N, C-alpha and C positions, 0 to 999 in steps of 0.2 A: 280462096286456099280451102275454102268447104265445101262436104259434101251433100249436106241437107239446109237448108235455106227455110227458114218459114216468117214470112213477113205480114204484119197487120198494125193497122193506124191505134189497138189499143192492147197492151197487153197480150201478146203469140203466146200459146199453148201447147203444151205435148199432156195429153193424157194417157196414164198407164192404167187400164180397166182391167182389173182380175172380177170378172161377172157372174161366177158361182159355179160355174156348167160342168166343173171337173170338180166339185164335190167341197173344195175349197171356201175359205170364208170369203165373202166380195169385199173388195179392198181397193177403192182410187186413190191416186194419187195423180197430180198436176205438176209438171214443171214449166215454170213461167217467168218472162220478164218483163219487166217495164223500166219508166225513167226514174222511181225510186228503189226497186230492187230485185236481183233475181231471187226466186223462191221456190220449195217444195212445198206443195199443199196436200195435207191429207185431208181427203174430202170428208171422208166418212165418219171424223172426230171432229165436227165442227169447223170443216176447212181450215185448225189450225195451220200454224206455218210454222214449221219449226227448224228450217234451215234456210236462214237470208243472205244474204251478200247486197251490201251497200255499192253503187256505182262510186269509182273512187277508191277503192280500198285496196290498200297497200299491195306491193307483192308480198307474196309466203306469208300472207295471214293467217292461214291455217293450211299447214304442209304433213303429211303424212311420208314418211320414210318409208323404205324397202324392207325394214327389218320391224315395221309396225310402230316405231318413235313417232309421235306427234310434235312437231314444233308449232308455236306460234308466234310468228313475229320473225322464224330462220326457216332456213332451207336445210338445215344443217342439225337436226337435233341429238341432244349427246343422252338422252335421257328417252322414258316410257313419254313423259309430257316436258318440253321445255319452252319455256316462255321467255322470249326475250324482250324485258321492259316490265313498267309498273303491273301485276296484280292485286286485283280485289276479289273477296269472297263476301258476299252478303247474304249467309244464311251459313248452312251447315259443312264443315269438313271433316270427313271421316277417311283416316288415313290406317290400314292394317297389312302385317305381318306375321300370321299366324292366328292363335288363338285369341293371345291378351298382349304381344309384345307387340309395344312400337305404338300400341293405339294412340289414338289423339282424335278429339271433339274441340269442336269451334261453337259456339251458339248453340249449344246442343243439350237435350234435356237424357240424352242415354245414358242407362245403367252401364256399368255401376256408377259413375262421377262422370261430372262435366268438365272441361278442361281439356288438357296434356294428360297421358297414362305412358309413362316410360319406364319399360322394367330393364332399369341400365341407367346410364348416366351418358348426358346429350354436351354437343360443340355446336357453339353458334360464332362462326368465324374460325373457326379452330379444328384439324382432324386431330390434334394432341392430347387426346382422351386420357387422365391418367387413372391408376387403379383404386379406386377407392376403395374405404370399408363398405360391406355390402348394409352397414347399416346406413350409409348415407346415401343421397340423391343428391346429385351434383349436375349443375349446368356451368360449362365453361366456354368463355367468352374467349374472343379473339383477345391474344398478348395471353396474359397470366394470369388473367380475373376468374372469379367464379362465385356463384353461389348457391348453395346447399342448406340442406335441409338434414336432421340428425333424427332420425327414425326412433332413437331409441329413446330418449331423452325429448325430442319434441323442441330443440333449440335450432333457429336458423344461424345462419353464418354468410359474410361476405368477404371474401379474402384475395389478396393479391399476391403471387408468386408462391402458393402455400396449398397443398392439398393433404386427406386424411387418407390413412390406411394402418391402421393400430397407432400412430402418434401423428403428429403433424410431420410435414417432409417439404425441402423444398422445391418448387418445379423447374425454378432454373438457376445455374449457376449465375455469382456475379450481381445479383441483385438482393436487396433488401425484400422481406417478408412484411404483410399487415394482413391484421383479421378484425373484422368487427363479427360480435355475436350478442345474439338475443335467448334470454332462458329465463325464464321462470318472471319477466318482468323486470330484468336486470338487464342494460345493455352494456357490453366491455369490448375498449378497445384496446388491440395489443400491437406490438411492432417487435422486430427481429431484425438484426445487420443481415450484410450479405453474408450468403452462403453457398453451398455447393448443390448441384443437381441430387434429389434423393435424401439429402441427409437429415438427421431429425431437428428439427426448431426448438430453439429455447425461446421463448416468447418472454417480453417484458410487458406486462399489463402496464398501460399509458393513462387511460381513465376509465372510472365505470360511474354510472347511474344505475341506484338501483331499483329495488320496488315502491321506496318509499320518497323517491325521487332526490335523496343525497346523494350529492355530487363529489366522489373521492379522486384526485390526479394523483397517481403512482401511488393509493393507497387501495385498497380490496373490498376494505370494510369500512365505508367512511360512518364516524357519528356526531355530523353536525352539516347544514346544508350544502358547507364546500369542505372537505379536507384537502390540504396539500401534504402529500408525503406522509413520512412516518414519526414524524417530529412535532406533532400536536398541533400543528398552527390549523386552524380552523375559522368558518364565519357561521354565525348562528340566522342571519338574514338581518340583523341591525349592527353588529360589530364584529370586526377581524379580532380575533384573538391569537396570538402566538405563544405556541408551546411552552411552557416555563415548568413541569412539573419534574424531580427527579429524576422518572422512570425515563426521559427523554435525553438525559444529559450526561455527561463522562468528565472523570479529572476534575468532581469540583474542588475549588480552594476558595478561602476566605480571603478577601483582600486586608494587607496590613495598612496599618498606618501613613507608610511610606507611598502604596499604590495610591490610596485615597489621595495625600498630596499630590501625586502627579496629575490625578484630574483637575484639580485644580488649575494646574498649571496650562492645560489643555485649553480652557475659558479663554486665556489670551490670545489664542490662535484661531478661535470662532467669530466671523462678522456674521452679523443682522444685516439682514435686506428686504425692502420691500420689493414687489414685483406683478407681474403679470405673466401668465402662460401664451405663448405666443397663439394659441388660436383664440383665446380671449380679445372681447371688444377692449376700445379705452376708456369705456366708462366702467367697467367692471369693477368692484370693492377691490382693492389691492392685497395682495396676500404677505406675510410676512415671514423669513424662513431663513435657511443659509441656499449656498450656491454648493452641489455634491462636490465639482472638483476642488473649490480650495476648502475643505472639509480636514483637520488633520486626518492621520492613519487609522488612528484608532476609532473614530468614525465613518469612515469613509467605507463606501459598498466597494466590491472588490473591483467593480467598470466605473466608479467614480460618476455612475452618472445620476444616481438614487440614494435614497439615507433609509439606514433600514430602523424603523421606530422600534424594536425591541432593544436593539443598541442603544438610541440615546437614552431610553427609559432607564434602565442600568446604569449610564453615566451618569445622568440627573439626580439618580438616587443616590450614586456615589456623591455627587459633588453636595446634594442636601445633607449627606450624612456629616461631610467634613466643615459643611458652616455650625450645623447642630452643634458640633463638638466645640467648634472653635466661639459661636455664643456663649454656649455653657460657661466655658473657660473666662470669656470678659465678664460673665455676668457676676463668677467670683471674684475675678479681681476688684471690679466693682465694689462688690459689697465688703472686701476688706480695704478698699482706697476710703469708704465711707465710715469703716468704723476708725482706720486711724486718723481722718478727719476729726471725727466726734472726738476722741482721747486726745488731739492737740486741744481742740478748744476748751474742754474740763479742765487741763492744766495751766491755763493761760490765768 
C-alpha cells in the first residue's frame, strides 16, 4: 500500500538539497529512519535533529487539526495547544495577549518582573471571578477561596466566601465567611456567619498577633503576651492574671455579713480528694483538689467540667474574712474571760 519504498540495511535516507543554483541560500535536509528513531536532519547546521519520533510512540502523540489547533495525546484538540496528560516546562514560559495584559514568565529574568504578571484577577479551578476593587489583585481558587493583595496598603489576604469591592461581600449564599490578613507585621483572623451572595459582611475578629508577638483572642489591642477578650484576662509569660479592675466590672456590691456567713456554709459541701489525670502514669505524684461535677453551684463552672480559679480566690477571700472576724471576736471573749477569772481569784 505504498508508492515509494526505500530499503537499506542501515538508516535509509531521502535527501532534499537546495544547491544554490537558483540564487537561494544552499540548504540540505535529510529525512531518515532506523531502529532508534525517525528523524529530520539539518545537514547545514551541524546535522542537528530538530524532529524525531521513537519507535512505539502512541497514537496522536502530535496532531495538527484542520483549524491549526495542535493536540498532544489527542486527535481532537480544543485550543491552539491541547495537552492531554502531564506537562513539564524546564525553562522559560511566556504567554502574552497584547502589550502587557496577561503576560507571564516562568524562570525568566525578563524586564519588568519575573513571575506572573496579570492585569486583572485570575481563577484556578473556577470561572466565577468576582468584580474586585481596582486596588486589589486576586487569585480565586476552586470553590469560594481566594488569595489577594491590596496594592494600596500592601496587605495580603486569604479568604473563603468573601471578596472586596469597596466593602467585603459574600461570594455565595448560605455559607459562613472567613478571612486572614497580614499587614505591617500584624496577623489577623476574622469570621462571619452565613449570609447572602453579594451582601456586605460584618466581620468578627477572632484572633490577632501584633508586630511585637502579642496574641489577642477577640481583642484587637493585646497588652500582654496573651490577652483573651476585653475583660482583662492576660498571660505575661509566667503567670495567668484574671482581670479584676473596676474598669472591667459592673453592678459592684459589698457582701453583707449574712453573705459572708453563707460562704462558710458552702465549705460543708466541698469534698477534697487526691487524684491523677487519666493521661498520667501511676507513679506520677498525686494532685489534691476537687471534682468539678460535685462542687456547689456558687463555685461550679457553667458546664461543670472545670474550676474558675478567680471565683475560688474570691470565695476563699470571703471565707478568710469571716474566719478573721470570728477569730477577733473569740480573742475578745478570751480576754474578757481572763479578766473575769482574775477578778474571782482576787475576791477569794
